[in-house]
matplotlib code that plots the C-alpha trace (Angstrom):
import matplotlib.pyplot as plt

x = [-48.7, -48.5, -45.8, -46.9, -45.3, -44.3, -43.4, -41.7, -43.9, -47.2, -50.1, -49.5, -45.7, -43.7, -42.4, -46.0, -46.7, -43.7, -44.9, -48.4, -47.3, -45.0, -47.9, -50.0, -47.3, -46.4, -50.0, -50.8, -47.8, -48.8, -52.3, -51.0, -48.6, -51.3, -53.8, -51.5, -52.1, -55.7, -55.3, -55.3, -59.1, -58.3, -56.8, -58.4, -55.1, -54.6, -58.1, -57.6, -54.4, -56.3, -59.1, -56.8, -54.7, -58.0, -58.7, -55.2, -54.8, -57.7, -56.9, -53.2, -53.9, -56.6, -54.3, -51.4, -53.8, -54.6, -50.9, -50.2, -53.0, -51.7, -48.1, -49.1, -51.3, -49.0, -51.9, -50.9, -53.7, -53.7, -57.2, -57.1, -60.2, -58.9, -55.5, -57.2, -59.4, -56.4, -54.4, -57.2, -57.5, -53.8, -53.6, -56.4, -55.1, -51.5, -52.6, -54.7, -51.8, -49.4, -51.9, -52.5, -48.9, -47.9, -50.7, -49.8, -46.1, -47.1, -49.5, -46.8, -44.3, -46.7, -47.4, -43.7, -43.1, -46.0, -44.5, -41.2, -43.0, -45.5, -44.3, -47.4, -48.5, -47.9, -49.9, -48.3, -46.2, -42.9, -43.9, -47.1, -45.5, -42.8, -45.4, -47.2, -44.0, -43.3, -46.8, -46.3, -43.0, -44.7, -47.4, -44.7, -43.2, -46.6, -47.0, -43.7, -44.6, -48.1, -46.8, -44.3, -46.9, -49.2, -46.4, -45.6, -49.2, -49.4, -46.4, -48.1, -51.5, -50.5, -49.1, -52.4]
y = [-24.0, -22.6, -23.8, -25.1, -23.6, -26.1, -24.7, -27.1, -27.6, -26.6, -28.9, -32.1, -32.3, -34.7, -31.9, -31.0, -34.6, -34.6, -31.4, -32.7, -36.1, -34.3, -32.1, -35.1, -36.9, -33.9, -33.1, -36.6, -36.8, -33.5, -34.8, -38.1, -36.4, -34.0, -36.9, -38.9, -36.5, -36.7, -33.3, -31.3, -30.7, -28.3, -25.7, -23.9, -23.6, -27.3, -28.0, -25.4, -27.3, -30.6, -29.1, -27.5, -30.7, -32.6, -30.3, -30.3, -34.0, -34.8, -31.7, -32.6, -36.3, -35.6, -33.2, -35.7, -38.2, -35.7, -35.1, -38.8, -39.3, -36.3, -37.7, -41.3, -40.2, -37.4, -35.0, -31.7, -29.8, -26.3, -25.0, -21.5, -22.0, -25.2, -23.7, -20.7, -22.8, -24.9, -21.7, -20.3, -23.5, -23.7, -20.0, -20.3, -23.6, -22.4, -19.3, -21.5, -23.9, -21.1, -19.7, -23.0, -24.0, -20.5, -20.6, -24.1, -23.1, -20.1, -22.0, -24.7, -22.0, -20.4, -23.8, -24.6, -21.2, -21.7, -25.1, -23.4, -21.2, -23.7, -25.8, -28.0, -29.3, -29.3, -27.5, -29.6, -32.6, -32.6, -35.7, -34.1, -30.7, -32.3, -34.1, -30.8, -29.2, -32.0, -31.6, -27.9, -28.5, -31.0, -28.4, -25.8, -28.2, -28.8, -25.0, -24.6, -27.2, -25.8, -22.3, -23.5, -25.3, -22.3, -20.0, -22.4, -22.4, -18.6, -18.4, -20.7, -18.9, -15.8, -17.9, -19.6]
z = [-29.6, -26.0, -23.8, -20.4, -17.4, -14.7, -11.4, -9.0, -6.0, -7.7, -7.8, -9.8, -9.4, -7.4, -5.2, -4.4, -3.5, -1.1, 0.5, 0.9, 2.2, 4.7, 5.8, 6.4, 8.4, 10.5, 11.2, 12.1, 14.5, 16.0, 16.6, 18.0, 20.5, 21.6, 22.1, 24.3, 27.1, 28.2, 29.9, 26.7, 27.0, 29.9, 27.6, 24.7, 22.8, 22.9, 21.7, 18.9, 17.8, 17.8, 15.7, 13.2, 12.8, 12.3, 9.4, 7.9, 7.8, 5.4, 3.3, 2.9, 2.3, -0.3, -2.2, -1.9, -3.6, -6.3, -6.8, -7.0, -9.6, -11.7, -11.6, -12.5, -15.4, -16.4, -16.2, -14.4, -12.9, -14.5, -14.1, -12.6, -10.5, -9.0, -8.2, -6.7, -4.4, -3.3, -2.8, -0.7, 1.4, 1.9, 2.9, 5.5, 6.9, 7.1, 9.1, 11.4, 11.8, 12.7, 15.2, 16.8, 17.1, 18.5, 21.1, 22.1, 22.6, 24.6, 26.9, 27.5, 28.3, 30.8, 32.4, 32.7, 34.3, 36.7, 37.7, 38.6, 41.2, 42.5, 45.5, 46.1, 42.8, 39.1, 36.5, 33.8, 34.5, 32.7, 30.6, 29.4, 28.7, 26.6, 24.5, 24.0, 23.0, 20.4, 19.2, 18.6, 16.9, 14.5, 13.9, 13.0, 10.5, 9.0, 8.7, 6.9, 4.3, 3.9, 3.4, 0.9, -1.2, -0.9, -2.2, -5.1, -6.2, -5.8, -8.1, -10.7, -10.6, -12.7, -15.5, -16.0]

ax = plt.figure().add_subplot(projection="3d")
ax.plot(x, y, z, "-o")
ax.set_aspect("equal")
plt.show()
C-alpha cells in the first residue's frame, strides 16, 4: 500500500484553504480601495492592478471552494494534471500581482513627488494617493499568499 504524502499548504488542506481565503480577501480589499477613487482610470498601472485583482478574486475563491469541499469530504486532490494546472495558474497570477502592485506603488510615488514640486494643483490628492497605497499594500499581501500556495503545490508535485 502506498503512503500518501500530505504537504501542508497544498491543495485540499486547511492551510491551503486559509491561504486561498486570504488571497480572496486581500484581492477584494485591494480592488475595493482602488475603486473608491474614480481617478484610477487615468493611469495604466492602476487599471492593470484592477484587472489583475479582477482575475485573482474568482481564481482564489474557486480554489478556496475546492479546498473546502476536499476538507469536508476528506478527499485530497492529488491528480498531477490538476496540481500542475493550479500551479501554472498560481505562478502566472502571482507574477501579474507582483507586477501590478509594484507598478502601482511606483506611480503613486511619482505622483506624490510631483505634488511636492507643484505649486498650483495636485496630481494626486493626498486622500486618493493614500487609498492607492493601501490598495497596493493589499495586492502585495495577496501576492505573498499566492506565492506561498504556489510553492507548496510545487513542493507536492514531484511526490505525485
